C-alpha positions as CSV (number, residue, x, y, z in Angstrom):
1,X,11.3,12.8,117.5
2,X,10.5,9.7,119.6
3,X,7.5,11.4,121.2
4,X,6.1,12.4,117.9
5,X,6.5,8.9,116.5
6,X,4.7,7.4,119.6
7,X,1.9,9.9,119.3
8,X,1.5,9.1,115.6
9,X,1.4,5.4,116.4
10,X,-1.1,6.0,119.1
11,X,-3.4,7.8,116.7
12,X,-3.2,4.9,114.2
13,X,-3.7,2.2,116.8
14,X,-6.9,3.6,118.3
15,X,-9.2,2.5,115.4
16,X,-7.9,-1.1,115.7
17,X,-8.5,-1.3,119.5
18,X,-4.8,-1.6,120.3
19,X,-3.6,-0.5,123.7
20,X,-1.0,2.3,123.7
21,X,0.5,4.6,126.4
22,X,-1.4,7.8,127.1
23,X,-0.2,11.2,125.9
24,X,1.0,12.1,129.5
25,X,3.0,8.9,129.7
26,X,4.6,9.5,126.3
27,X,5.6,13.0,127.2
28,X,6.8,12.1,130.7
29,X,8.8,9.1,129.4
30,X,10.5,11.0,126.6
31,X,10.8,14.4,128.3
32,X,9.6,16.2,125.2
33,X,7.4,19.3,125.1
34,X,3.8,18.9,124.1
35,X,3.8,21.4,121.3
36,X,7.0,20.0,119.7
37,X,5.8,16.4,120.0
38,X,2.5,17.2,118.3
39,X,4.3,19.1,115.5
40,X,6.5,16.1,114.7
41,X,3.5,13.8,115.0
42,X,1.6,15.8,112.3
43,X,4.7,15.7,110.1
44,X,5.0,12.0,110.4
45,X,1.4,11.3,109.6
46,X,1.6,13.6,106.5
47,X,4.6,11.7,105.2
48,X,3.2,8.2,105.6
49,X,1.3,8.0,102.3
50,X,4.4,9.0,100.4
51,X,6.3,6.0,101.9
52,X,3.8,3.4,100.4
53,X,4.6,2.2,96.9
54,X,3.0,-0.6,94.7
55,X,4.4,-4.1,94.9
56,X,7.2,-5.2,92.6
57,X,10.4,-3.5,91.5
58,X,10.5,0.2,91.2
59,X,10.0,1.6,87.7
60,X,13.2,2.1,85.8
61,X,13.6,5.6,84.6
62,X,15.5,5.7,81.3
63,X,17.6,8.6,80.3
64,X,16.1,10.6,77.5
65,X,17.6,9.9,74.1
66,X,19.5,12.8,72.5
67,X,17.2,14.7,70.2
68,X,19.9,14.7,67.5
69,X,19.9,10.9,67.4
70,X,16.1,10.8,67.1
71,X,16.2,13.4,64.3
72,X,18.7,11.3,62.5
73,X,16.4,8.2,62.7
74,X,13.4,10.2,61.5
75,X,15.4,11.7,58.7
76,X,16.8,8.4,57.6
77,X,13.3,6.8,57.4
78,X,11.9,9.8,55.6
79,X,14.7,9.8,53.1
80,X,14.2,6.1,52.3
81,X,10.5,6.6,51.8
82,X,11.2,9.5,49.4
83,X,13.7,7.4,47.4
84,X,11.4,4.3,47.2
85,X,7.8,5.4,46.3
86,X,5.3,2.8,47.3
87,X,7.3,1.2,50.0
88,X,4.8,2.4,52.6
89,X,1.1,2.4,51.8
90,X,-1.2,4.2,54.3
91,X,-4.9,3.4,54.7
92,X,-7.1,1.4,56.9
93,X,-4.2,-1.1,57.1
94,X,-0.7,0.2,56.5
95,X,1.5,-1.9,54.2
96,X,5.3,-2.0,54.1
97,X,7.4,-3.4,51.3
98,X,10.3,-5.9,51.7
99,X,12.9,-3.1,51.0
100,X,11.5,-0.9,53.8
101,X,11.4,-3.8,56.3
102,X,15.0,-4.7,55.6
103,X,16.0,-1.1,55.9
104,X,14.3,-0.8,59.3
105,X,16.0,-4.0,60.5
106,X,19.4,-2.8,59.5
107,X,18.7,0.7,61.0
108,X,17.7,-1.0,64.3
109,X,20.9,-3.0,64.3
110,X,22.9,0.2,63.8
111,X,21.1,1.9,66.7
112,X,20.7,-1.0,69.1
113,X,21.3,1.4,72.1
114,X,18.1,3.3,71.5
115,X,15.0,2.1,73.4
116,X,12.6,0.1,71.3
117,X,9.6,2.3,72.0
118,X,11.6,5.5,71.2
119,X,13.0,4.0,68.0
120,X,9.5,2.9,66.8
121,X,8.2,6.4,67.6
122,X,11.0,8.1,65.7
123,X,10.4,6.2,62.5
124,X,6.6,6.1,63.0
125,X,6.1,2.3,63.1
126,X,4.0,0.6,65.8
127,X,6.1,-1.1,68.5
128,X,4.4,-4.4,67.9
129,X,5.2,-4.4,64.2
130,X,8.9,-3.5,65.0
131,X,9.1,-6.4,67.5
132,X,7.6,-8.8,64.9
133,X,10.2,-7.7,62.3
134,X,13.1,-8.2,64.7
135,X,12.1,-11.7,65.6
136,X,14.1,-14.5,64.0
137,X,10.9,-16.2,62.7
138,X,7.9,-13.9,62.3
139,X,5.3,-16.6,62.9
140,X,2.4,-14.3,62.6
141,X,3.0,-14.2,58.9
142,X,2.9,-18.0,58.7
143,X,-0.7,-18.1,59.8
144,X,-1.7,-16.4,56.5
145,X,-2.2,-19.7,54.7
146,X,0.5,-19.3,52.1
147,X,-1.6,-17.2,49.7
148,X,1.2,-14.7,49.1
149,X,1.7,-13.7,45.5
150,X,5.4,-14.1,44.9
151,X,5.5,-11.5,42.2
152,X,3.3,-8.9,43.8
153,X,6.0,-7.2,46.0
154,X,4.9,-9.0,49.3
155,X,3.8,-6.5,51.9
156,X,3.3,-6.7,55.7
157,X,0.0,-5.3,56.9
158,X,-0.5,-3.4,60.2
159,X,-3.3,-1.6,61.7
160,X,-1.2,1.5,62.4
161,X,-0.8,4.5,60.2
162,X,2.9,5.4,60.8
163,X,3.6,7.3,57.6
164,X,1.1,9.4,55.7
165,X,1.1,9.0,52.0
166,X,2.2,12.6,51.6
167,X,5.5,11.6,53.3
168,X,6.8,10.5,49.8
169,X,7.8,13.8,48.2
170,X,7.8,14.5,44.6
171,X,11.5,14.2,43.9
172,X,11.2,10.4,43.6
173,X,8.1,10.7,41.4
174,X,9.3,10.1,37.9
175,X,6.3,11.9,36.2
176,X,4.9,14.3,38.9
177,X,4.6,17.9,37.8
178,X,7.2,18.9,40.4
179,X,9.7,16.2,39.6
180,X,13.1,17.2,38.2
181,X,13.7,16.7,34.5
182,X,16.5,14.3,35.2
183,X,14.1,11.7,36.6
184,X,11.9,11.9,33.5
185,X,12.8,9.1,31.1
186,X,11.1,10.7,28.2
187,X,12.0,14.3,27.7
188,X,12.5,17.6,29.5
189,X,9.2,18.7,27.9
190,X,7.3,15.7,29.2
191,X,6.1,17.8,32.1
192,X,4.9,21.1,30.8
193,X,2.9,24.0,32.1
194,X,-0.5,23.2,33.5
195,X,-2.0,26.0,31.5
196,X,-0.6,24.5,28.3
197,X,-1.4,20.7,28.5
198,X,-0.4,19.8,24.9
199,X,0.3,22.7,22.7
200,X,-1.2,26.1,22.3
201,X,-2.9,24.8,19.1
202,X,-3.6,21.3,20.4
203,X,-6.3,21.2,23.0
204,X,-8.0,24.1,24.7
205,X,-9.6,22.2,27.6
206,X,-7.1,20.8,30.1
207,X,-9.8,19.2,32.2
208,X,-10.5,16.8,29.3
209,X,-6.9,15.8,29.0
210,X,-6.4,12.3,30.6
211,X,-2.7,12.8,30.7
212,X,-3.0,16.0,32.7
213,X,0.3,17.8,32.8
214,X,2.1,14.8,31.3
215,X,1.9,15.8,27.6
216,X,4.9,14.9,25.5
217,X,6.7,16.6,22.6
218,X,8.2,15.1,19.5
219,X,11.0,13.3,21.3
220,X,8.5,10.7,22.4
221,X,7.7,9.8,18.8
222,X,10.0,6.9,17.9
223,X,9.8,7.8,14.2
224,X,11.2,11.2,14.7
225,X,8.0,12.9,13.6
226,X,6.6,15.6,15.7
227,X,3.6,14.4,17.7
228,X,1.9,17.7,17.3
229,X,1.5,20.2,14.5
230,X,4.0,23.0,13.9
231,X,3.4,26.7,14.1
232,X,2.6,26.9,10.4
233,X,-0.6,25.0,10.9
234,X,-2.3,26.5,13.9
235,X,-5.7,25.1,13.0
236,X,-4.4,21.6,12.2
237,X,-6.2,19.0,14.3
238,X,-2.9,17.4,15.4
239,X,-4.1,17.3,19.0
240,X,-6.3,14.6,20.5
241,X,-9.8,15.8,19.9
242,X,-11.5,13.0,21.8
243,X,-9.5,13.0,25.0
244,X,-12.2,11.2,26.9
245,X,-11.2,8.0,25.0
246,X,-7.4,8.2,24.7
247,X,-7.0,4.5,24.1
248,X,-9.5,4.0,21.2
249,X,-9.5,1.0,18.9
250,X,-7.1,2.7,16.5
251,X,-4.6,3.7,19.2
252,X,-4.4,0.5,21.2
253,X,-4.6,-2.4,18.7
254,X,-1.9,-4.3,20.4
255,X,-0.3,-3.3,23.7
256,X,2.8,-5.3,22.9
257,X,3.3,-3.1,19.8
258,X,3.0,0.5,20.9
259,X,3.8,1.7,17.3
260,X,0.8,0.2,15.6
261,X,0.1,0.8,12.0
262,X,-2.8,3.1,12.5
263,X,-0.7,5.5,14.4
264,X,2.5,5.7,12.3
265,X,2.1,4.2,8.8
266,X,0.7,7.4,7.3
267,X,2.8,10.4,8.5
268,X,0.5,12.7,6.7
269,X,-2.3,11.8,9.1
270,X,-1.5,14.0,12.1
271,X,-4.7,13.0,14.0
272,X,-3.6,9.3,14.1
273,X,-0.1,10.3,15.0
274,X,-1.3,12.4,18.0
275,X,-3.5,9.6,19.3
276,X,-0.6,7.1,18.9
277,X,1.8,9.4,20.8
278,X,-0.8,9.8,23.6
279,X,-1.0,6.0,23.9
280,X,2.8,5.6,23.7
281,X,3.3,8.2,26.4
282,X,0.8,6.4,28.7
283,X,2.7,3.1,28.2
284,X,6.0,4.7,28.9
285,X,4.5,6.4,32.0
286,X,3.3,3.1,33.4
287,X,6.6,1.3,32.7
288,X,8.8,4.1,34.2
289,X,6.5,4.4,37.3
290,X,6.7,0.6,37.8
291,X,10.5,0.6,37.7
292,X,10.5,3.1,40.5
293,X,7.7,1.4,42.5
294,X,8.3,-0.6,45.7
295,X,4.8,-1.4,46.8
296,X,2.1,-3.9,45.8
297,X,0.3,-4.0,42.5
298,X,-3.1,-2.8,43.6
299,X,-1.5,0.3,45.2
300,X,0.5,0.9,42.0
301,X,-2.7,0.9,39.9
302,X,-4.3,3.5,42.3
303,X,-1.1,5.5,42.1
304,X,-1.2,5.6,38.3
305,X,-4.8,6.8,38.3
306,X,-4.4,9.3,41.2
307,X,-0.9,10.7,40.7
308,X,-0.4,10.3,36.9
309,X,-4.0,11.0,36.0
310,X,-4.2,8.0,33.6
311,X,-7.7,6.5,33.5
312,X,-6.5,2.9,33.1
313,X,-8.0,-0.1,34.7
314,X,-6.1,-2.8,36.7
315,X,-6.4,-5.3,33.9
316,X,-5.0,-2.9,31.2
317,X,-2.1,-1.9,33.5
318,X,-1.3,-5.6,34.1
319,X,-1.4,-6.3,30.4
320,X,1.1,-3.4,29.7
321,X,3.5,-4.7,32.3
322,X,3.2,-8.3,31.2
323,X,3.6,-7.5,27.5
324,X,6.8,-5.5,28.2
325,X,8.3,-8.1,30.5
326,X,8.1,-5.9,33.6
327,X,5.7,-8.1,35.6
328,X,4.5,-11.7,35.3
329,X,1.5,-12.5,37.4
330,X,1.3,-15.9,39.1
331,X,-1.6,-17.9,37.8
332,X,-3.7,-19.8,40.3
333,X,-3.7,-23.6,40.0
334,X,-6.7,-24.9,38.2
335,X,-9.0,-27.7,39.3
336,X,-7.9,-31.2,39.7
337,X,-7.8,-33.0,36.4
338,X,-10.1,-35.7,37.6
339,X,-12.8,-33.5,39.2
340,X,-15.0,-33.6,36.0
341,X,-14.6,-37.4,35.9
342,X,-15.8,-37.8,39.5
343,X,-18.7,-35.3,39.1
344,X,-22.0,-37.0,40.0
345,X,-20.4,-40.0,41.6
346,X,-22.0,-39.5,45.0
347,X,-24.4,-42.4,45.5
348,X,-27.8,-41.4,46.8
349,X,-30.7,-43.7,47.6
350,X,-34.0,-42.2,48.9
351,X,-35.0,-39.3,51.2
352,X,-34.1,-40.2,54.7
353,X,-31.5,-42.8,53.8
354,X,-28.4,-40.7,54.3
355,X,-27.9,-37.3,56.0
356,X,-24.8,-35.1,55.6
357,X,-23.6,-32.9,58.5
358,X,-21.0,-30.1,58.7
359,X,-20.3,-26.9,60.5
360,X,-19.8,-23.3,59.5
361,X,-18.6,-20.2,61.4
362,X,-21.4,-17.6,61.7
363,X,-20.4,-14.0,62.6
364,X,-22.8,-11.9,64.7
365,X,-21.9,-8.3,65.6
366,X,-23.5,-6.8,68.7
367,X,-22.6,-3.2,69.6
368,X,-19.6,-3.4,67.4
369,X,-18.2,-6.5,69.1
370,X,-18.0,-9.6,66.8
371,X,-19.1,-13.0,68.1
372,X,-18.2,-16.2,66.3
373,X,-20.8,-18.9,66.5
374,X,-20.7,-22.4,65.0
375,X,-23.7,-23.3,62.8
376,X,-24.0,-27.1,62.6
377,X,-26.2,-28.2,59.7
378,X,-27.6,-31.6,58.8
379,X,-28.9,-32.0,55.2
380,X,-30.6,-35.0,53.6
381,X,-28.5,-36.2,50.7
382,X,-31.4,-37.3,48.4
383,X,-33.8,-34.3,48.8
384,X,-31.2,-31.6,49.9
385,X,-33.7,-30.8,52.7
386,X,-32.2,-29.2,55.8
387,X,-33.4,-31.4,58.6
388,X,-31.5,-30.3,61.7
389,X,-29.4,-27.3,62.9
390,X,-27.5,-26.4,66.0
391,X,-25.8,-23.1,67.1
392,X,-23.0,-23.4,69.6
393,X,-19.8,-21.7,70.5
394,X,-17.6,-24.3,68.8
395,X,-17.8,-27.1,66.3
396,X,-17.6,-30.1,68.5
397,X,-19.3,-33.4,69.2
398,X,-22.1,-31.7,71.2
399,X,-23.0,-29.6,68.1
400,X,-23.2,-32.8,66.0
401,X,-25.4,-34.5,68.5
402,X,-27.7,-31.5,68.9
403,X,-28.1,-31.0,65.2
404,X,-28.9,-34.8,64.8
405,X,-31.5,-34.7,67.5
406,X,-33.1,-31.7,65.9
407,X,-33.3,-33.6,62.7
408,X,-35.1,-36.4,64.5
409,X,-37.6,-33.9,65.8
410,X,-38.1,-32.5,62.4
411,X,-38.5,-35.7,60.4
412,X,-39.8,-38.1,63.1
413,X,-37.4,-40.9,62.1
414,X,-33.6,-41.5,62.1
415,X,-31.6,-42.0,58.9
416,X,-29.7,-45.1,57.9
417,X,-26.4,-43.2,57.9
418,X,-24.9,-39.9,58.8
419,X,-21.9,-38.6,56.7
420,X,-19.5,-36.4,58.7
421,X,-16.1,-34.9,57.8
422,X,-12.9,-36.2,59.4
423,X,-12.8,-33.7,62.2
424,X,-11.8,-35.8,65.3
425,X,-14.7,-34.5,67.5
426,X,-17.2,-35.9,65.0
427,X,-16.0,-39.5,65.7
428,X,-15.9,-39.8,69.4
429,X,-17.9,-42.4,71.4
430,X,-20.5,-39.8,72.5
431,X,-21.5,-39.3,68.8
432,X,-21.9,-43.0,68.2
433,X,-24.1,-43.3,71.3
434,X,-26.4,-40.5,70.1
435,X,-26.6,-42.0,66.6
436,X,-27.8,-45.3,67.9
437,X,-28.5,-47.6,64.9
438,X,-27.5,-44.9,62.4
439,X,-24.2,-45.6,60.7
440,X,-21.5,-43.0,61.1
441,X,-19.6,-42.6,57.8
442,X,-16.5,-40.5,57.1
443,X,-16.3,-38.1,54.2
444,X,-13.6,-38.7,51.6
445,X,-10.5,-36.7,52.7
446,X,-9.6,-33.6,50.6
447,X,-12.9,-33.7,48.6
448,X,-15.4,-31.1,49.7
449,X,-17.6,-32.3,46.9
450,X,-18.3,-35.3,49.1
451,X,-20.4,-33.0,51.3
452,X,-21.8,-31.0,48.4
453,X,-25.3,-31.1,49.8
454,X,-24.5,-29.3,53.0
455,X,-21.8,-27.1,51.4
456,X,-24.3,-25.9,48.8
457,X,-26.8,-25.1,51.6
458,X,-24.1,-23.0,53.3
459,X,-23.5,-21.2,50.1
460,X,-27.2,-20.3,49.7
461,X,-27.3,-19.2,53.3
462,X,-24.4,-16.8,52.7
463,X,-26.2,-15.4,49.7
464,X,-29.6,-15.0,51.2
465,X,-28.8,-13.9,54.8
466,X,-27.4,-10.4,55.3
467,X,-24.7,-9.7,57.9
468,X,-26.1,-10.0,61.4
469,X,-25.2,-6.7,63.1
470,X,-27.2,-5.4,66.0
471,X,-26.7,-2.3,68.1
472,X,-27.9,-3.5,71.5
473,X,-26.6,-3.7,75.0
474,X,-27.4,-7.4,75.4
475,X,-25.0,-10.2,76.1
476,X,-23.4,-13.2,74.4
477,X,-26.6,-15.2,75.0
478,X,-28.6,-12.9,72.8
479,X,-26.1,-13.3,70.0
480,X,-26.5,-17.1,70.2
481,X,-30.3,-16.8,70.1
482,X,-30.3,-14.5,67.1
483,X,-28.1,-16.8,65.2
484,X,-30.4,-19.7,66.0
485,X,-33.5,-17.8,64.9
486,X,-31.9,-16.6,61.6
487,X,-30.7,-20.0,60.7
488,X,-34.0,-21.7,61.5
489,X,-35.9,-19.1,59.5
490,X,-33.7,-19.5,56.5
491,X,-33.7,-23.3,56.3
492,X,-37.4,-23.5,56.9
493,X,-38.0,-21.2,54.0
494,X,-35.5,-23.2,51.9
495,X,-37.3,-26.5,52.6
496,X,-40.5,-24.9,51.3
497,X,-39.0,-23.4,48.1
498,X,-40.0,-25.2,44.9
499,X,-37.1,-26.6,42.8
500,X,-37.1,-26.4,39.1
501,X,-34.7,-29.4,38.8
502,X,-37.2,-31.5,40.8
503,X,-40.4,-30.8,38.8
504,X,-41.4,-27.9,41.1
505,X,-41.3,-30.1,44.2
506,X,-39.9,-28.6,47.5
507,X,-37.3,-30.3,49.6
508,X,-40.1,-31.1,52.1
509,X,-42.2,-32.8,49.5
510,X,-39.2,-34.9,48.3
511,X,-38.4,-35.9,51.9
512,X,-42.0,-37.1,52.5
513,X,-42.0,-39.6,49.6
514,X,-42.7,-43.2,50.5
515,X,-39.8,-45.7,50.7
516,X,-40.2,-49.4,50.1
517,X,-38.6,-51.9,52.5
518,X,-36.6,-53.2,49.5
519,X,-35.0,-49.8,49.0
520,X,-34.2,-49.4,52.7
521,X,-32.5,-52.8,52.8
522,X,-30.6,-52.2,49.6
523,X,-29.3,-48.9,51.0
524,X,-28.4,-50.4,54.3
525,X,-26.4,-53.2,52.6
526,X,-24.5,-50.7,50.4
527,X,-23.6,-48.5,53.4
528,X,-22.5,-51.5,55.4
529,X,-20.2,-52.5,52.5
530,X,-18.8,-49.1,52.3
531,X,-17.9,-49.1,56.0
532,X,-16.4,-52.6,55.7
533,X,-14.0,-51.5,53.0
534,X,-12.9,-48.4,55.0
535,X,-12.2,-50.6,58.0
536,X,-10.2,-53.1,56.0
537,X,-8.1,-50.4,54.4
538,X,-7.5,-48.9,57.9
539,X,-6.4,-52.3,59.3
540,X,-4.1,-53.0,56.4
541,X,-2.4,-49.6,56.8
542,X,-2.0,-49.9,60.5
543,X,-0.3,-53.3,60.2
544,X,2.4,-51.8,58.1
545,X,3.3,-49.0,60.5
546,X,6.5,-48.7,62.6
547,X,5.7,-49.2,66.3
548,X,8.3,-46.6,67.3
549,X,6.7,-44.0,65.1
550,X,3.2,-44.9,66.5
551,X,4.5,-44.5,70.1
552,X,6.1,-41.1,69.1
553,X,2.8,-39.9,67.7
554,X,0.8,-41.2,70.7
555,X,3.1,-39.2,73.0
556,X,2.8,-36.1,70.7
557,X,-1.0,-36.3,70.4
558,X,-1.3,-36.6,74.2
559,X,1.0,-33.7,74.8
560,X,-0.7,-31.4,72.3
561,X,-4.2,-32.5,73.3
562,X,-5.2,-33.6,69.8
563,X,-8.2,-35.9,69.4
564,X,-8.0,-39.0,67.3
565,X,-10.2,-41.6,68.9
566,X,-10.0,-44.1,66.1
567,X,-6.3,-43.5,65.2
568,X,-7.1,-42.6,61.6
569,X,-5.0,-39.5,61.6
570,X,-2.1,-40.9,63.6
571,X,-1.9,-43.9,61.2
572,X,-2.0,-41.6,58.2
573,X,0.9,-39.5,59.6
574,X,2.9,-42.6,60.5
575,X,3.1,-43.6,56.8
576,X,5.4,-40.7,56.1
577,X,9.2,-40.7,56.8
578,X,10.6,-40.0,60.2
579,X,12.2,-36.7,59.2
580,X,9.0,-35.2,58.0
581,X,7.1,-36.4,61.1
582,X,9.7,-34.9,63.5
583,X,9.7,-31.6,61.6
584,X,5.9,-31.5,61.5
585,X,5.5,-32.0,65.2
586,X,8.1,-29.3,65.9
587,X,6.4,-26.9,63.5
588,X,3.0,-27.5,65.1
589,X,4.4,-27.1,68.6
590,X,6.1,-23.9,67.7
591,X,3.0,-22.4,66.1
592,X,1.0,-23.3,69.2
593,X,3.6,-21.7,71.5
594,X,3.6,-18.5,69.4
595,X,-0.2,-18.5,69.2
596,X,-0.3,-18.5,65.4
597,X,-2.3,-21.6,64.8
598,X,-5.6,-20.9,63.0
599,X,-8.7,-21.0,65.1
600,X,-10.3,-24.4,65.5
601,X,-7.4,-26.5,64.1
602,X,-7.2,-30.1,65.0
603,X,-5.1,-33.2,64.2
604,X,-5.8,-32.8,60.5
605,X,-3.7,-29.7,60.5
606,X,-0.7,-31.7,61.7
607,X,-1.3,-34.2,59.0
608,X,-1.3,-31.4,56.4
609,X,2.1,-30.1,57.7
610,X,3.6,-33.6,57.5
611,X,2.4,-34.1,54.0
612,X,3.8,-30.7,52.8
613,X,7.2,-31.2,54.5
614,X,7.5,-34.7,53.0
615,X,7.0,-33.3,49.5
616,X,9.8,-30.8,50.1
617,X,12.2,-33.3,51.7
618,X,11.6,-35.8,48.9
619,X,12.9,-33.3,46.3
620,X,16.0,-32.3,48.3
621,X,18.2,-35.4,47.9
622,X,17.7,-35.3,44.1
623,X,18.7,-31.7,44.0
624,X,21.7,-32.2,46.2
625,X,22.9,-35.1,44.0
626,X,22.5,-32.8,40.9
627,X,24.6,-30.2,42.6
628,X,27.4,-32.6,43.4
629,X,27.6,-34.0,39.9
630,X,27.5,-30.5,38.3
631,X,30.1,-29.1,40.6
632,X,32.4,-32.1,39.9
633,X,32.1,-31.4,36.1
634,X,32.3,-27.6,36.6
635,X,29.1,-27.2,34.6
636,X,29.0,-24.0,32.7
637,X,25.8,-22.9,34.4
638,X,27.2,-23.3,37.9
639,X,30.6,-21.9,37.2
640,X,29.6,-18.3,37.7
641,X,27.9,-19.3,41.0
642,X,31.0,-21.1,42.2
643,X,33.2,-18.1,41.3
644,X,30.9,-15.7,43.0
645,X,30.7,-17.9,46.1
646,X,34.5,-18.3,46.3
647,X,35.0,-14.6,45.9
648,X,32.7,-13.9,48.8
649,X,34.3,-16.5,51.1
650,X,37.9,-15.5,50.0
651,X,37.7,-12.1,51.8
652,X,39.9,-12.9,54.8
653,X,39.4,-9.6,56.6
654,X,35.6,-9.6,56.0
655,X,33.2,-9.8,59.0
656,X,31.6,-13.3,59.1
657,X,28.2,-11.7,59.7
658,X,28.6,-9.5,56.6
659,X,29.7,-12.5,54.5
660,X,26.6,-14.4,55.8
661,X,24.3,-11.6,54.9
662,X,25.7,-11.5,51.4
663,X,25.2,-15.2,51.0
664,X,21.7,-15.0,52.3
665,X,20.9,-12.2,49.9
666,X,22.1,-14.3,47.0
667,X,20.0,-17.2,48.3
668,X,16.7,-15.3,48.4
669,X,17.3,-13.7,45.0
670,X,18.1,-17.1,43.4
671,X,15.5,-18.0,40.8
672,X,16.3,-21.7,40.3
673,X,16.2,-24.4,43.0
674,X,19.7,-25.6,42.1
675,X,21.1,-22.1,42.7
676,X,19.5,-21.9,46.1
677,X,21.2,-25.1,47.2
678,X,24.6,-23.7,46.2
679,X,24.0,-20.7,48.5
680,X,22.4,-22.8,51.2
681,X,25.5,-25.0,51.3
682,X,27.8,-22.0,51.4
683,X,25.9,-20.3,54.2
684,X,25.8,-23.6,56.2
685,X,29.5,-24.2,55.8
686,X,30.3,-20.6,56.9
687,X,28.1,-21.0,60.1
688,X,29.3,-24.5,60.9
689,X,32.9,-23.4,61.1
690,X,32.2,-21.2,64.1
691,X,31.9,-22.0,67.8
692,X,28.6,-23.2,69.3
693,X,27.5,-19.8,70.5
694,X,28.6,-18.1,67.3
695,X,26.6,-20.7,65.2
696,X,23.4,-19.9,67.1
697,X,23.9,-16.2,66.8
698,X,24.7,-16.4,63.0
699,X,21.7,-18.8,62.5
700,X,19.4,-16.3,64.1
701,X,20.8,-13.5,61.9
702,X,20.4,-15.6,58.7
703,X,16.8,-16.6,59.6
704,X,15.9,-12.9,60.3
705,X,17.4,-11.9,56.9
706,X,15.5,-14.7,55.1
707,X,12.2,-13.7,56.7
708,X,12.7,-10.1,55.6
709,X,12.7,-11.1,51.9
710,X,9.1,-10.4,50.9
711,X,9.9,-11.0,47.2
712,X,9.4,-14.7,47.8
713,X,6.4,-16.3,49.4
714,X,6.0,-17.1,53.1
715,X,6.1,-20.8,52.2
716,X,9.4,-20.4,50.4
717,X,10.9,-18.4,53.3
718,X,9.9,-21.1,55.8
719,X,11.4,-23.8,53.5
720,X,14.7,-21.9,53.1
721,X,15.0,-21.5,56.9
722,X,14.3,-25.2,57.5
723,X,16.8,-26.3,54.8
724,X,19.5,-24.1,56.5
725,X,18.8,-25.4,60.0
726,X,18.6,-29.0,58.8
727,X,22.1,-28.6,57.3
728,X,23.4,-27.2,60.6
729,X,21.7,-29.6,63.1
730,X,20.5,-32.8,61.3
731,X,18.4,-35.3,63.2
732,X,19.0,-38.3,61.0
């Protein structure tokens, strides 16, 4: 063995120029035979590659999960999908309802011993999606800008396709031709034979029947009259003879009154009765399907048209559900009441007096890979002429400077002032140096109309320029050059286009108009006065600020790397209460750590968080005072809540975790703010009575339960979580 090892070492040492004993010396020193020594040497050399392994710990080989357990998981997931139609919507992006998400979380807690990847594969959910659901705070949802419709069943989107739409079988389908009669809320004859869509004397063309198999007999007629003719009148036109328009003007006069007078007043008019019954059947079909639905509204409308064969539009379906109290859509907030009063208040002077600058993200797709470029545009306020552009990777001070210098090349002269938004990078010393004698003016916060000239140009650009998608093997530099050329071409053409509101003059003609020295001096004086007022307001506000808060914000801005060279944003934040400022800094830090901050956010995003939290905190003391007063008087409206809360907490043998889940479920289902505070106090008292480690574990569990409630908006879920944690660990 020793001789073989030395011979192997000798073979490996030779290429490196190392001195080793000769073969004769090895054999003589070890007393081994030549043939046996070479045999062992060959064996050692052959085994050497197997001894090398990659750096790090060896891979852990997990024991395979029992097949019976995996089958149980798959069966449980499939059974839930079958019983809750619409809870999983497949497509380009798979959607999951709140009920399904909560079911998966509970199923995972019951099978915590199963590997995560195996569990996700068993129930056909992407592993990343499962990990997001199991987090205490799914921060990736919070980056979705709070546009969730609180009455539209809240879904979580994923790029996977874990469950095909055919996984929902027909037993949960209330009107499918294969559904059992017990699930049909209308009648056992509501689903008839496909070869007999209405009646053998009613309609002889099943393809023209918009209700497909779902024809209904006389039990659907609320007046007790048969919807179709009897056998004694085989030629009676009791059937719907114009099936292609089942909801005509006589059938659907008022969705809220399905038994309209045209359909039932005259029982001797079988044609009207049949049309009425078709309409009534469609309404009942929509209502019954909605009661069993667990997905979003858009998918429900597609389900009605595809599976129930009802040719109804989204608006009509929404009207049916609204009129019968089944669904109330959330209306978008209208415009500010003072927008009309402020329209046209932007003060303009003459072409070249004031420019307006802003940036816009421009998407360029090369070989299927998207590139996001920033298009910085400078527009003249008086003529609406685009004078300068810049295409860069980001919207920063260099983009502003480049666009401004391009404007100087285009016009040959600098403006009196340049209006920029409140992005911190627009107000750094480098920009002031590049502007020279040109005044730098801030846009009015939260009023995009203040930059209407450049925003309107961006709108025209989006309408005129098609998507920039090229199939080429070139690099990022080519994408930047293409964006520059397209933007230049568009705005050059725009500057040469006649304007009907300016007597046929182009933007270029308007910009070339002569300006008198008096006009220039008047404009300069007005712009200086505007800047003076802004500076006085800023100084007054800064003098009233708490120095401790200012120091706290200085440290936070330095740690987060936020730009605020003139302290405008920090001073604005410092005007809010300490509680809102501390929570806002923590929220911003948490989002940055989780990587869920929107692209390109700056210090203004922190200001927005502070403002929103302040509005929420301001309402809480009033609500809590109302709760205390009402509880003291045992108000009749709160008495049922108090009794229900006491009944839950009175269960001495109940698991604290189970009691907490019950309280949280009541919390997320509460419709009124005062009810939510009752359940928040109850949950906080239950958690606070435990040890430190138990409090943390229960708080995590409550937060996870709150964030699985998709029936409320993302903003409401975040607010409930913060309210609970503030009760457990207050900072003031």
